[in-house]
C-alpha positions as CSV (number, residue, x, y, z in Angstrom):
1,M,0.0,0.0,0.0
2,K,1.4,3.4,-0.9
3,S,2.2,6.0,1.7
4,Q,-0.9,7.9,2.9
5,K,-0.8,11.6,2.0
6,S,-4.2,12.3,3.6
7,R,-6.5,10.3,5.8
8,T,-10.1,10.6,7.1
9,E,-11.2,9.1,10.3
10,R,-14.5,7.3,10.8
11,Q,-17.1,9.7,12.3
12,W,-19.2,7.2,14.2
13,T,-18.6,4.8,17.1
14,M,-19.1,1.1,16.7
15,P,-20.9,-0.5,19.7
16,E,-19.6,-3.7,21.2
17,V,-20.8,-6.8,19.4
18,L,-21.8,-9.3,22.2
19,L,-20.9,-13.0,21.9
20,P,-23.3,-15.8,22.8
21,E,-23.2,-17.3,26.3
22,I,-23.3,-21.1,26.1
23,P,-23.4,-23.3,29.3
24,D,-20.3,-25.4,29.9
25,R,-21.7,-28.8,29.2
26,S,-21.3,-31.1,26.2
27,V,-22.8,-34.1,24.6
28,R,-21.4,-36.1,21.6
29,L,-23.5,-36.9,18.6
30,T,-22.5,-40.5,18.8
31,D,-24.0,-40.7,22.3
32,F,-27.4,-40.7,20.4
33,G,-26.6,-43.5,18.0
34,A,-25.2,-41.5,15.1
35,V,-23.1,-43.3,12.5
36,G,-20.7,-41.2,10.4
37,D,-20.6,-43.4,7.3
38,G,-22.2,-40.9,4.8
39,R,-25.2,-43.3,4.4
40,T,-26.9,-43.6,7.7
41,D,-29.7,-41.0,8.3
42,N,-28.7,-39.2,11.5
43,T,-31.5,-36.7,11.6
44,G,-33.0,-38.3,14.7
45,A,-29.6,-38.4,16.5
46,F,-29.0,-34.7,15.7
47,R,-32.4,-33.7,16.9
48,Q,-32.1,-35.8,20.1
49,A,-28.7,-34.2,20.9
50,I,-30.1,-30.7,20.3
51,E,-33.1,-31.5,22.5
52,A,-30.9,-32.9,25.3
53,C,-29.0,-29.6,25.4
54,A,-32.2,-27.5,25.3
55,Q,-33.7,-29.5,28.2
56,A,-30.6,-29.0,30.2
57,G,-30.7,-25.2,29.6
58,G,-28.2,-25.2,26.8
59,G,-24.8,-26.7,25.9
60,R,-22.6,-28.0,23.2
61,V,-23.2,-30.8,20.7
62,V,-19.8,-32.2,19.6
63,I,-19.7,-33.6,16.1
64,P,-16.7,-36.0,15.7
65,P,-14.8,-36.8,12.5
66,G,-17.0,-38.6,10.0
67,L,-19.6,-38.1,7.2
68,W,-22.8,-37.3,9.0
69,L,-25.9,-37.4,6.8
70,T,-28.9,-35.5,8.1
71,G,-32.0,-33.6,7.3
72,P,-32.5,-30.0,8.2
73,L,-31.8,-29.0,11.8
74,K,-33.6,-26.5,13.9
75,L,-31.3,-24.8,16.4
76,T,-32.4,-23.7,19.9
77,S,-31.2,-21.0,22.3
78,R,-27.9,-21.4,24.1
79,L,-26.7,-24.1,21.7
80,E,-23.3,-24.6,20.2
81,L,-22.7,-27.1,17.3
82,H,-19.0,-27.9,17.4
83,T,-17.4,-29.7,14.5
84,E,-14.1,-31.4,15.2
85,A,-11.5,-31.5,12.4
86,G,-12.6,-34.2,9.9
87,A,-16.3,-33.8,10.6
88,T,-18.5,-33.2,7.5
89,V,-22.2,-32.7,7.9
90,L,-23.9,-33.7,4.7
91,F,-27.5,-32.4,4.4
92,S,-30.0,-34.6,2.6
93,K,-30.6,-34.1,-1.1
94,R,-34.2,-35.5,-0.7
95,F,-36.5,-32.5,-1.2
96,A,-39.3,-34.2,0.8
97,D,-37.0,-33.9,3.9
98,Y,-37.5,-30.1,3.9
99,P,-40.8,-28.8,5.1
100,L,-42.1,-25.5,3.8
101,I,-42.1,-22.6,6.2
102,R,-42.8,-18.9,6.2
103,S,-39.5,-17.1,5.7
104,T,-38.0,-14.4,3.6
105,F,-36.0,-14.4,0.4
106,E,-34.5,-11.7,-1.8
107,G,-36.0,-9.0,0.4
108,K,-39.6,-10.1,0.6
109,P,-41.7,-12.4,2.8
110,S,-41.8,-15.8,1.1
111,I,-42.6,-19.5,1.5
112,R,-39.4,-21.5,1.4
113,C,-38.0,-24.9,2.3
114,Q,-36.6,-25.0,5.8
115,S,-32.9,-24.3,5.8
116,P,-30.5,-27.0,6.7
117,L,-29.4,-24.8,9.6
118,D,-32.5,-23.0,10.8
119,A,-33.4,-20.8,13.7
120,E,-36.1,-18.2,14.5
121,G,-36.4,-16.0,17.6
122,E,-33.6,-17.8,19.3
123,E,-30.7,-16.3,21.3
124,H,-27.1,-17.4,22.0
125,I,-26.3,-19.7,19.1
126,A,-22.9,-20.8,18.0
127,I,-21.5,-23.0,15.2
128,T,-17.8,-23.6,15.7
129,G,-14.9,-25.9,14.9
130,K,-12.9,-27.1,11.9
131,G,-15.6,-29.2,10.1
132,V,-17.6,-28.7,7.0
133,F,-21.4,-28.1,6.5
134,D,-22.4,-29.2,2.9
135,A,-25.9,-28.4,1.9
136,G,-26.0,-30.6,-1.2
137,G,-27.0,-27.6,-3.3
138,D,-26.1,-29.2,-6.7
139,A,-29.3,-31.3,-6.3
140,W,-31.4,-28.2,-6.1
141,R,-29.9,-25.5,-8.3
142,P,-30.9,-24.7,-11.9
143,V,-27.9,-24.3,-14.2
144,K,-27.6,-21.8,-17.1
145,R,-26.2,-23.4,-20.3
146,W,-23.8,-20.5,-21.0
147,K,-22.0,-21.3,-17.7
148,M,-21.1,-24.8,-18.9
149,T,-18.9,-26.2,-21.6
150,D,-20.6,-28.3,-24.2
151,K,-19.2,-31.4,-22.6
152,Q,-20.4,-30.4,-19.1
153,W,-23.8,-29.4,-20.4
154,A,-24.2,-32.8,-22.1
155,R,-23.2,-34.6,-18.9
156,L,-25.6,-32.6,-16.8
157,V,-28.6,-33.2,-19.2
158,R,-27.8,-37.0,-19.2
159,S,-27.9,-37.0,-15.4
160,G,-31.7,-36.4,-15.4
161,G,-33.8,-33.3,-14.8
162,V,-35.4,-31.2,-17.5
163,V,-34.4,-28.4,-19.8
164,D,-36.6,-25.3,-20.5
165,E,-38.2,-24.7,-23.8
166,A,-35.4,-22.3,-24.9
167,Q,-32.8,-25.0,-24.1
168,E,-30.9,-22.5,-22.0
169,M,-31.6,-23.6,-18.4
170,W,-31.4,-27.0,-16.8
171,W,-33.7,-27.8,-13.8
172,P,-33.5,-30.8,-11.5
173,T,-37.2,-31.7,-11.8
174,D,-40.2,-30.7,-13.8
175,A,-41.8,-29.3,-10.6
176,A,-38.8,-27.0,-10.2
177,L,-39.1,-25.8,-13.7
178,K,-42.9,-25.1,-13.4
179,G,-42.3,-23.4,-10.0
180,A,-40.3,-20.6,-11.6
181,S,-43.5,-19.1,-13.0
182,R,-46.1,-20.6,-10.7
183,V,-44.6,-19.4,-7.4
184,E,-44.5,-15.8,-8.7
185,Q,-48.1,-16.0,-9.5
186,L,-49.0,-17.3,-6.0
187,L,-47.1,-14.5,-4.4
188,R,-48.8,-11.9,-6.6
189,E,-52.1,-13.5,-5.4
190,E,-50.9,-13.0,-1.8
191,K,-51.2,-16.7,-1.1
192,S,-49.7,-17.5,2.3
193,D,-50.8,-21.1,2.9
194,T,-47.8,-23.5,2.6
195,A,-50.2,-26.1,1.0
196,D,-50.5,-23.9,-2.1
197,F,-46.8,-24.0,-2.6
198,L,-46.2,-27.7,-1.8
199,P,-46.4,-28.8,-5.5
200,Y,-43.5,-26.5,-6.2
201,R,-41.3,-27.4,-3.3
202,D,-38.4,-28.4,-5.6
203,Y,-38.2,-24.7,-6.8
204,L,-38.2,-23.2,-3.3
205,R,-34.5,-23.7,-2.6
206,P,-33.4,-23.2,1.0
207,N,-30.5,-21.0,2.1
208,L,-27.9,-23.1,3.9
209,L,-28.2,-21.1,7.1
210,S,-31.2,-19.0,7.9
211,F,-31.4,-17.3,11.3
212,R,-34.4,-15.0,11.6
213,R,-34.9,-12.5,14.5
214,C,-32.1,-14.0,16.5
215,K,-29.6,-12.5,18.9
216,H,-26.0,-13.3,19.9
217,I,-24.9,-15.4,17.0
218,L,-21.3,-16.8,16.5
219,L,-20.0,-18.6,13.5
220,D,-16.3,-19.4,14.1
221,G,-14.2,-21.8,12.1
222,P,-16.2,-24.1,9.9
223,T,-16.6,-24.3,6.1
224,F,-20.1,-23.7,4.8
225,Q,-20.5,-24.8,1.2
226,N,-22.6,-26.0,-1.7
227,S,-25.8,-24.1,-0.7
228,A,-29.0,-24.5,-2.7
229,A,-29.5,-20.7,-2.7
230,W,-27.7,-18.2,-0.5
231,N,-25.1,-19.6,1.9
232,L,-25.3,-17.6,5.2
233,H,-28.4,-15.4,5.8
234,P,-28.9,-13.8,9.2
235,W,-32.1,-11.7,8.9
236,A,-33.4,-9.1,11.3
237,S,-30.8,-10.3,13.9
238,E,-28.5,-8.6,16.3
239,H,-25.1,-9.2,17.7
240,V,-23.7,-11.3,14.9
241,T,-20.1,-12.4,14.9
242,I,-18.7,-14.3,11.9
243,R,-15.0,-15.1,11.9
244,N,-12.5,-17.6,10.5
245,V,-15.1,-19.2,8.3
246,T,-14.7,-20.4,4.7
247,V,-17.7,-20.0,2.4
248,R,-17.7,-21.9,-0.9
249,N,-20.0,-22.3,-3.9
250,P,-19.3,-23.2,-7.5
251,W,-18.8,-20.1,-9.6
252,Y,-21.9,-21.0,-11.6
253,A,-24.1,-21.4,-8.6
254,Q,-27.5,-19.7,-9.2
255,N,-28.1,-17.2,-6.4
256,G,-25.0,-18.6,-4.8
257,D,-24.3,-15.6,-2.4
258,G,-21.7,-16.0,0.3
259,L,-22.9,-13.9,3.3
260,D,-26.0,-11.7,3.3
261,L,-26.4,-9.6,6.4
262,D,-30.0,-8.6,6.0
263,S,-31.6,-6.0,8.3
264,C,-29.0,-6.8,10.9
265,R,-27.4,-4.6,13.5
266,Y,-24.3,-4.9,15.6
267,A,-22.3,-7.4,13.4
268,H,-18.6,-8.2,13.1
269,V,-17.1,-10.2,10.2
270,E,-13.4,-11.0,10.4
271,A,-10.7,-13.3,8.7
272,C,-13.2,-15.1,6.4
273,S,-12.6,-16.5,3.0
274,F,-15.2,-16.5,0.2
275,D,-15.3,-18.2,-3.2
276,V,-18.9,-18.1,-4.5
277,G,-21.2,-17.9,-7.4
278,D,-22.9,-14.6,-6.7
279,D,-22.2,-11.6,-4.4
280,A,-19.7,-12.5,-1.6
281,I,-20.1,-10.2,1.3
282,C,-23.4,-8.4,1.0
283,M,-25.5,-5.9,3.0
284,K,-29.2,-6.0,2.5
285,S,-32.4,-4.6,4.2
286,G,-35.5,-5.7,2.2
287,K,-36.9,-4.9,-1.2
288,D,-39.2,-2.2,-2.3
289,E,-42.4,-1.7,-0.3
290,A,-41.9,-4.8,1.8
291,G,-38.4,-3.6,2.9
292,R,-39.6,0.0,3.6
293,A,-42.6,-1.3,5.6
294,L,-40.3,-3.6,7.7
295,G,-38.0,-0.6,8.2
296,I,-35.1,-2.3,9.8
297,P,-31.8,-1.1,8.4
298,S,-28.5,-3.0,8.4
299,E,-26.3,-0.9,10.6
300,Y,-23.2,-0.9,12.9
301,I,-21.3,-3.5,10.9
302,T,-17.5,-4.0,10.7
303,I,-15.8,-6.3,8.2
304,K,-12.0,-6.8,8.2
305,D,-9.3,-9.1,7.0
306,C,-11.4,-11.0,4.5
307,T,-10.5,-12.5,1.2
308,V,-12.8,-13.0,-1.8
309,Y,-11.6,-15.2,-4.6
310,H,-14.6,-15.2,-6.8
311,G,-18.0,-13.5,-6.7
312,H,-20.1,-11.1,-8.6
313,G,-19.0,-8.5,-6.0
314,G,-16.4,-8.6,-3.3
315,F,-18.2,-6.2,-0.9
316,V,-21.8,-5.3,-1.9
317,I,-24.6,-3.1,-0.7
318,G,-27.9,-3.8,-2.4
319,S,-29.7,-4.2,-4.5
320,E,-32.3,-5.0,-1.8
321,M,-31.6,-2.0,0.5
322,S,-35.1,-0.5,1.0
323,G,-34.8,-0.5,4.8
324,G,-31.5,1.4,4.7
325,V,-27.9,0.5,5.2
326,R,-25.7,2.8,7.4
327,R,-22.6,2.9,9.6
328,V,-20.7,0.1,7.9
329,H,-16.8,-0.1,8.1
330,I,-14.9,-2.4,5.9
331,S,-11.1,-2.6,6.0
332,D,-8.0,-4.7,5.1
333,C,-9.7,-7.0,2.6
334,T,-8.5,-8.5,-0.7
335,F,-10.6,-9.3,-3.8
336,M,-9.1,-11.4,-6.5
337,G,-10.9,-12.0,-9.8
338,T,-14.3,-10.8,-8.7
339,D,-16.7,-9.4,-11.3
340,I,-16.7,-6.1,-9.4
341,G,-14.7,-5.1,-6.3
342,L,-16.7,-2.6,-4.2
343,R,-20.2,-2.7,-5.5
344,F,-23.2,-0.5,-4.7
345,K,-26.4,-1.3,-6.6
346,S,-30.1,-0.3,-6.5
347,A,-32.9,1.0,-8.7
348,R,-35.9,3.3,-8.8
349,G,-38.6,1.7,-6.7
350,R,-36.3,0.6,-3.9
351,G,-36.3,3.7,-1.8
352,G,-34.1,3.5,1.3
353,V,-31.0,5.4,2.3
354,V,-27.4,4.1,2.2
355,E,-25.1,6.4,4.2
356,E,-22.1,6.6,6.5
357,I,-20.1,3.9,4.8
358,F,-16.4,3.9,5.6
359,I,-14.0,1.8,3.5
360,E,-10.2,1.6,3.8
361,R,-7.2,-0.5,2.9
362,I,-8.7,-2.7,0.1
363,R,-6.5,-4.6,-2.4
364,M,-7.9,-5.8,-5.7
365,T,-6.5,-7.8,-8.6
366,D,-7.9,-9.0,-11.9
367,I,-11.3,-7.5,-11.5
368,V,-13.5,-8.4,-14.5
369,G,-15.6,-5.2,-14.5
370,E,-15.4,-2.1,-12.3
371,A,-13.1,-2.0,-9.3
372,I,-15.6,0.4,-7.6
373,S,-19.1,0.7,-8.9
374,F,-22.2,2.7,-8.0
375,H,-25.0,1.6,-10.2
376,L,-28.6,2.9,-9.6
377,F,-30.1,1.2,-12.7
378,Y,-29.8,-2.4,-11.6
379,E,-32.5,-4.7,-13.0
380,G,-31.8,-7.9,-11.3
381,V,-29.6,-9.4,-14.0
382,E,-25.9,-9.2,-14.1
383,G,-24.8,-6.4,-16.4
384,S,-28.3,-5.1,-16.6
385,G,-29.6,-1.5,-16.6
386,T,-28.4,1.4,-18.7
387,A,-27.8,4.8,-17.2
388,R,-30.5,7.2,-18.6
389,E,-30.8,10.9,-18.7
390,E,-34.5,11.4,-17.8
391,S,-35.5,12.6,-14.4
392,F,-38.4,11.4,-12.3
393,P,-40.1,12.9,-9.3
394,V,-38.4,12.1,-5.9
395,T,-40.7,9.9,-3.8
396,V,-40.3,7.2,-1.1
397,E,-39.3,4.9,-3.9
398,T,-36.2,6.9,-4.8
399,P,-33.0,5.3,-3.4
400,V,-30.5,7.6,-1.8
401,F,-26.7,7.0,-1.6
402,R,-24.7,9.6,0.3
403,N,-21.7,10.2,2.7
404,I,-19.5,7.3,1.6
405,H,-15.7,7.4,2.2
406,I,-13.2,5.2,0.5
407,Q,-9.4,5.5,1.1
408,D,-6.2,3.6,0.7
409,V,-7.2,1.3,-2.1
410,D,-5.0,-0.4,-4.8
411,C,-6.3,-2.2,-7.8
412,T,-4.3,-3.8,-10.6
413,G,-6.5,-4.9,-13.5
414,A,-10.1,-3.8,-14.1
415,E,-12.4,-2.6,-16.9
416,K,-13.0,0.6,-15.1
417,A,-11.3,2.1,-12.0
418,F,-14.4,3.8,-10.7
419,L,-17.9,4.0,-12.1
420,V,-20.9,6.1,-11.0
421,N,-24.3,5.7,-12.7
422,G,-26.5,7.9,-10.5
423,L,-30.1,9.0,-10.9
424,A,-30.8,12.4,-12.5
425,E,-33.3,13.3,-9.7
426,M,-31.1,11.9,-6.9
427,P,-27.4,12.0,-7.8
428,L,-24.9,10.1,-5.7
429,E,-23.9,12.6,-3.0
430,G,-20.9,13.1,-0.7
431,V,-18.5,10.5,-1.9
432,T,-14.8,10.9,-1.1
433,L,-12.0,8.8,-2.7
434,Q,-8.6,9.2,-1.2
435,N,-5.2,7.6,-1.9
436,Y,-6.4,5.3,-4.7
437,T,-4.1,3.7,-7.3
438,A,-5.6,1.8,-10.1
439,T,-4.4,0.1,-13.3
440,A,-7.5,-0.3,-15.6
441,K,-8.7,-0.1,-19.1
442,E,-10.7,3.1,-18.2
443,G,-10.3,5.5,-15.3
444,I,-13.1,7.3,-13.5
445,V,-16.4,7.6,-15.2
446,C,-19.2,9.4,-13.4
447,H,-22.8,10.2,-14.4
448,N,-25.0,12.3,-12.0
449,V,-22.8,12.8,-8.9
450,T,-22.6,15.8,-6.6
451,K,-20.1,16.7,-3.9
452,L,-17.5,14.2,-5.1
453,A,-13.9,14.5,-3.8
454,L,-11.0,12.8,-5.5
455,E,-7.7,13.2,-3.6
456,D,-4.3,11.7,-4.3
457,V,-5.7,9.4,-7.1
458,S,-3.3,7.8,-9.5
459,L,-4.8,6.2,-12.6
460,F,-3.0,4.2,-15.3
461,T,-5.3,3.5,-18.2
462,T,-5.3,2.4,-21.8
463,E,-8.4,4.2,-23.0
464,G,-10.1,7.6,-22.7
465,P,-9.4,10.4,-20.3
466,L,-8.3,9.7,-16.7
467,V,-11.6,11.2,-15.4
468,K,-14.9,11.6,-17.3
469,L,-17.6,13.6,-15.6
470,H,-21.2,13.9,-17.0
471,Q,-23.9,15.9,-15.2
472,S,-21.7,16.2,-12.2
473,R,-21.6,19.1,-9.7
474,E,-19.4,20.3,-6.9
475,V,-16.4,18.0,-7.8
476,E,-13.0,18.6,-6.2
477,I,-10.0,16.9,-7.7
478,V,-6.7,17.2,-5.8
479,R,-3.4,15.8,-6.9
480,L,-4.6,13.6,-9.8
481,R,-1.7,11.6,-11.3
482,G,-1.3,8.9,-13.9
483,A,-1.1,8.2,-17.6
484,G,-3.8,7.5,-20.1
485,G,-4.0,5.8,-23.5
486,A,-2.0,7.2,-26.4
487,A,-5.1,7.9,-28.4
488,D,-6.8,10.0,-25.8
489,N,-4.4,11.2,-23.1
490,R,-6.6,13.9,-21.5
491,M,-6.7,14.3,-17.8
492,L,-10.3,15.4,-17.5
493,A,-13.3,15.5,-19.8
494,V,-16.6,17.1,-18.7
495,S,-20.0,16.9,-20.4
496,G,-23.6,17.6,-19.5
497,S,-25.3,20.9,-19.2
498,S,-25.8,20.4,-15.5
499,S,-22.1,20.0,-14.8
500,T,-20.8,22.8,-12.6
501,Q,-18.4,23.8,-9.9
502,I,-15.5,21.5,-10.8
503,E,-12.2,22.3,-9.3
504,C,-8.9,20.6,-10.1
505,R,-6.0,21.5,-7.8
506,D,-2.4,20.7,-8.1
507,P,-2.8,18.3,-11.1
508,Q,0.1,16.5,-12.6
509,T,2.1,18.8,-15.0
510,L,0.5,18.0,-18.4
511,P,1.3,18.9,-22.0
512,T,-1.4,20.7,-23.9
513,H,-2.9,17.6,-25.4
514,R,-3.5,16.3,-21.9
515,A,-5.5,19.3,-20.7
516,V,-9.1,19.5,-19.7
517,S,-11.8,19.2,-22.4
518,T,-15.4,20.2,-22.2
519,A,-18.4,19.3,-24.4
520,P,-20.2,22.1,-26.3
521,E,-23.0,22.3,-23.8
522,V,-20.7,22.9,-20.8
523,D,-19.9,26.4,-19.8
524,G,-16.1,26.6,-19.7
525,K,-16.2,28.7,-16.6
526,V,-17.6,25.8,-14.5
527,I,-14.0,24.3,-14.3
528,R,-11.3,25.9,-12.3
529,L,-7.7,24.8,-12.5
530,S,-5.3,25.8,-9.7
């Protein structure tokens, strides 16, 4: 990391995240007749062990080395599941083992299959040790053809299941295929009886871990992998500690998120590793009207010393952020080969406020798209949504992103170093970027941003100006350095009739062909060089 020429301190205080309190008593899974051969159904043994701890007022269930096949488990208060090294918990791939329950998914109330690790309204829960929890997600997940080689696709089709009419998506069963449309219809009709959804259970894939309205949660040590949908999903929970865990999904895993902290407060994530098929470390708080009605923001969250090897985004806020996200501090993380590094996404209709986000000491390599991205035109599909010029009235459905600070970041390899696609009626506001060095195809590209500060930024690009500003206001650029492509070696290009109050101080000494350029609609007086 380069020397720090300027620094900003976090302006809010992080409350203490409280750990669970578990009574000092233990039982072993084998005390209840469990057999770790990968074939014996140990659901009864697991449930008896958990019930024994509950009856005693809490305690630890020790899972020894072995392959422990089981159905979904419902965790209780003051319970610790401890996996010894060599223990692998294999969750059943029989869909009938998973009852339908009222839950939440992708920001809205929903009927889903019970999660393999499930809890609601419980307190003081821990999952620890060096073992593995495998959710058998490959039996549940649909697969897109474009994510497979021809040989892989042919093998998958031969294995069973069905392919959709367009021959572009494989589904494990016909019920799963039909559920894609039928479940949406049931939700539109506001059906809430689980019996209505039962014919489409195969489609209602469970998250590996779902803790709803719980308090004092600890995940420390294990590997969580191969989820049918999201991997780890604490929802509306408080005092969540996640440390030293490994989270894995195949890169092609549909909805294969790593960690989704959803409407949670007081959370700490540290020293974790993610290699997943969708967003890796994600902050959420409900979607659209449902999220605004719930009104529980994700807040007071720290994330540090984590590594992401693959994911659609390394650290992500959104797109379901209608309840708000605030007071999040992420530091000392490394993203390698993610589609986007730091990713903020939303769309008209969401509403909600994202603010007081503090990011520092991030390292990124080989980013496929943008190293840092603010995209307010997200449409639910990767790469979707085009920034548009038209302005709409500001309502409760208008998402707001403001007061976000990013400092001490290095990136080598990206399509764009920094992208902002803001809304015309609600530009991204109050973003500061300090001490940033990036090697990328393009530099900084901003549409609809106000009160943007770029300080001690060094960009090394192959295309376009180092900084492009469109419909941008109150922009301060201090000590911009770097080198652009030979064909267009300008430092700054400004367009858009609303662009104004742009100041560039102490820029790198540049020859004439690398000066500032303005589009015809821009008043030349709006830019000040000093």
